[in-house]
C-alpha positions, -999 to 999 in steps of 0.1 A, spaced: 251 -557 -551 243 -554 -514 219 -528 -501 248 -511 -483 267 -508 -516 235 -496 -533 231 -469 -507 268 -458 -511 264 -456 -549 233 -434 -546 250 -407 -525 283 -408 -544 262 -401 -575 253 -366 -562 290 -358 -556 300 -370 -591 273 -348 -607 284 -318 -587 320 -323 -597 312 -326 -634 290 -295 -632 320 -275 -622 340 -282 -654 323 -256 -675 316 -257 -713 352 -263 -724 368 -247 -754 367 -276 -780 353 -270 -814 321 -291 -809 307 -317 -786 314 -352 -800 295 -374 -775 272 -371 -745 267 -392 -713 250 -389 -680 275 -385 -651 266 -416 -631 264 -441 -660 281 -473 -649 312 -481 -669 300 -516 -677 267 -504 -691 246 -519 -663 217 -501 -646 223 -473 -622 209 -485 -589 188 -462 -567 167 -466 -535 131 -456 -535 123 -420 -523 160 -410 -523 166 -382 -549 199 -379 -567 211 -350 -590 229 -361 -622 244 -342 -650 245 -344 -688 281 -342 -698 294 -334 -733 329 -345 -745 345 -322 -771 367 -332 -800 397 -318 -782 390 -339 -750 375 -311 -730 342 -316 -712 311 -294 -707 281 -295 -685 248 -294 -705 225 -302 -677 206 -269 -676 202 -267 -714 190 -303 -718 155 -316 -718 150 -344 -693 124 -372 -696 116 -405 -681 99 -434 -700 83 -447 -668 74 -418 -644 54 -441 -622 87 -456 -612 112 -428 -618 104 -391 -622 130 -367 -635 129 -329 -631 132 -308 -662 131 -278 -638 93 -282 -636 88 -303 -604 80 -284 -572 93 -297 -539 63 -304 -516 56 -278 -489 83 -255 -501 62 -227 -516 74 -228 -552 109 -242 -550 116 -262 -581 139 -292 -582 169 -286 -605 171 -302 -639 185 -337 -638 171 -345 -604 161 -382 -604 131 -390 -581 127 -428 -575 90 -433 -567 86 -470 -564 105 -502 -572 110 -510 -609 130 -500 -639 130 -469 -660 151 -451 -685 159 -414 -681 170 -394 -712 187 -360 -715 183 -343 -749 203 -314 -762 194 -302 -798 197 -335 -818 220 -352 -793 208 -375 -764 222 -395 -735 202 -422 -717 206 -439 -684 189 -472 -673 178 -469 -636 169 -498 -613 149 -487 -582 149 -509 -551 124 -507 -523 132 -486 -492 134 -504 -459 111 -500 -430 106 -464 -420 102 -451 -384 102 -419 -364 124 -415 -333 113 -410 -307 82 -431 -315 65 -416 -284 76 -386 -264 65 -359 -240 76 -323 -246 76 -296 -220 54 -265 -225 78 -239 -240 104 -265 -250 116 -277 -283 121 -314 -293 136 -328 -324 122 -357 -344 142 -379 -368 130 -403 -395 151 -434 -403 149 -461 -429 164 -496 -421 188 -506 -448 202 -541 -441 202 -534 -403 218 -500 -406 199 -467 -400 197 -441 -428 186 -406 -417 160 -394 -442 164 -357 -433 158 -336 -464 135 -362 -480 104 -358 -459 78 -333 -448 60 -332 -414 25 -325 -402 2 -331 -373 -30 -352 -376 -61 -336 -362 -57 -328 -325 -68 -355 -301 -71 -329 -273 -88 -298 -286 -72 -265 -274 -86 -229 -275 -77 -222 -311 -109 -229 -330 -93 -224 -364 -65 -250 -358 -67 -268 -324 -33 -284 -329 -16 -250 -325 -29 -247 -290 -9 -278 -281 22 -276 -303 39 -261 -333 57 -282 -359 84 -273 -383 72 -289 -416 108 -294 -429 128 -304 -398 100 -320 -377 110 -300 -346 82 -297 -321 76 -267 -299 53 -273 -269 25 -247 -264 -1 -262 -241 -10 -296 -226 -25 -322 -249 -19 -351 -273 -11 -352 -310 1 -376 -337 31 -364 -357 32 -377 -393 61 -377 -417 56 -383 -454 84 -390 -478 84 -366 -508 68 -380 -540 67 -417 -530 41 -413 -502 56 -436 -476 46 -425 -441 55 -430 -404 39 -416 -373 49 -408 -337 28 -401 -306 34 -366 -292 24 -354 -257 29 -319 -244 28 -314 -206 39 -291 -178 71 -301 -160 66 -320 -128 102 -315 -116 135 -302 -130 166 -323 -122 201 -307 -123 231 -331 -127 268 -323 -125 298 -337 -145 319 -346 -115 292 -364 -95 317 -379 -70 328 -346 -55 316 -311 -48 349 -293 -55 360 -276 -87 396 -264 -93 401 -227 -102 405 -220 -139 387 -252 -149 351 -259 -158 324 -284 -150 295 -293 -173 259 -294 -159 229 -311 -175 192 -305 -170 163 -331 -173 126 -324 -171 105 -351 -155 68 -354 -162 39 -368 -142 35 -396 -168 70 -409 -161 86 -395 -193 117 -373 -193 131 -346 -216 167 -334 -217 166 -296 -215 204 -289 -211 206 -266 -241 173 -248 -233 176 -241 -196 191 -212 -178 219 -217 -152 224 -195 -121 254 -192 -98 247 -176 -64 281 -158 -64 293 -150 -99 325 -135 -86 336 -170 -74 321 -192 -102 301 -182 -132 283 -196 -163 284 -182 -198 322 -176 -198 330 -204 -223 320 -195 -258 293 -218 -271 290 -237 -238 263 -221 -216 262 -250 -192 299 -249 -181 306 -235 -146 340 -219 -144 359 -216 -111 372 -180 -108 386 -178 -73 390 -201 -43 365 -197 -15 358 -221 14 321 -211 12 303 -231 -15 285 -216 -45 249 -226 -50 241 -237 -85 205 -238 -98 189 -244 -132 156 -229 -143 133 -234 -173 107 -210 -186 76 -229 -196 56 -198 -205 39 -199 -239 50 -172 -263 16 -154 -261 15 -153 -223 31 -123 -205 35 -137 -170 66 -159 -166 62 -195 -154 97 -206 -142 104 -241 -130 135 -244 -108 158 -273 -99 170 -281 -65 203 -263 -58 238 -280 -59 267 -267 -38 301 -264 -55 333 -253 -36 360 -236 -57 395 -246 -46 431 -238 -56 453 -268 -66 487 -273 -80 490 -295 -111 516 -323 -108 510 -343 -140 485 -351 -167 476 -384 -183 458 -391 -216 435 -421 -220 431 -444 -237 468 -446 -246 459 -464 -279 429 -455 -300 419 -478 -329 398 -463 -357 385 -478 -390 383 -457 -422 367 -423 -414 357 -432 -379 360 -409 -349 368 -414 -313 376 -395 -281 405 -390 -258 404 -375 -223 430 -358 -202 431 -362 -164 451 -340 -141 467 -350 -108 469 -322 -83 485 -315 -49 507 -346 -49 478 -369 -56 454 -354 -32 431 -345 -61 424 -356 -96 401 -340 -121 393 -343 -158 409 -314 -176 402 -324 -212 388 -289 -221 418 -272 -204 447 -287 -224 459 -280 -259 455 -309 -282 478 -315 -312 482 -341 -339 514 -350 -358 494 -362 -388 472 -339 -408 450 -369 -418 440 -374 -382 424 -344 -366 419 -336 -329 395 -309 -315 402 -281 -291 366 -268 -292 347 -267 -259 328 -298 -251 342 -316 -282 378 -311 -270 397 -344 -274 375 -356 -302 396 -374 -328 386 -379 -365 403 -397 -393 397 -378 -426 416 -401 -449 403 -437 -454 437 -455 -454 461 -472 -430 476 -444 -408 491 -437 -375 491 -405 -355 504 -393 -321 480 -370 -303 495 -349 -275 478 -330 -247 498 -301 -232 491 -277 -204 514 -249 -190 512 -237 -154 525 -203 -143 539 -201 -107 537 -171 -85 573 -163 -93 565 -162 -130 582 -196 -139 564 -218 -163 560 -256 -160 547 -275 -190 529 -309 -186 521 -332 -215 511 -368 -224 504 -385 -257 483 -413 -272 487 -433 -304 459 -434 -329 459 -463 -353 437 -461 -384 428 -491 -405 414 -486 -440 378 -497 -445 377 -532 -459 367 -533 -495 331 -544 -503 333 -577 -520 301 -570 -538 285 -602 -525 249 -607 -514 
């Protein structure tokens, strides 16, 4: 079995266990036999990857054919806990306070073979487990600079046959001893940054350098990253339509913010910055739910609106505000008459449960202006197995939710109301072709 198939088996196991757990005790006279929910039909070993926990269930089959879940009432043991631990409700998740792993949680510690057994009264079910080594583990970004007052996420990945597996939920995070000592004598690292021990998110507090370390639960594999916290040298504001300074009324334009540091690093602060319009009656932010960085044109005006971004790099325990501002960008709001819209690409090819994106472009004033209007059309699909989004910045995103050969027509529609009250509707469509994921041949 390939590592890719092994990975798929491990995560499908959790779903199988949860499904069985929902079937209840059943109403048969007595349980006739027991098995563990992920036991391979051919009697071979259940394959797991080191460090990646899976929940399984003890299932009883009654004489009348009904099934019941005996996981919580069974006693769980492993004959080789150095390779595979199993929770009997007595294993505490590291750095969680006192959160205990559920009964039937398999914890592969290192490569090897072990047998896990679930016992209920005088009945037992066993499962042979083969644990394979986890691939190389790394943190992204491996080195980064975070602005004082800003947050930055960290992600830990394992390399499984050239594919990245996100290990969120399997690791805990900490800082090594501070390399640049701050003012907090009890814990100098907190004068530089704070760290969420579960998610790995960094919050910059003061200038300095640290080493972030992630440790995989129970199996002890580690990875590190270099963390720098620094004041912002400059704040750069960028606009979505960088080839023009006009925005058509009743449409929006997305702005992005990047912090630049003296050491040459950058940090995207788009979701953490504030956005300011010099004349909010002409164009304003915060008018699109969930999209704080979208400027909406409200009324035409030949005088441009000045758009600025700012970021507050004041530590939480400091009263005086320390704002950094971007250079302003001028945007002129104009009226324009829509003549047509076009969806691109006209054909979108997806495989399995892949996703993709469509965009809508409007032509205005007899071709004098064009502008993306993806967020300002209504998207529909004629196939329930192929979804299309109408939500803010994700508008036009297409997702196949059924892994089989399929075809869908996705249509974008926009209606314009004239001064006399007449309505003109514009639309265009694209074809989405979905090809089922090729079956794994099980080869090496």
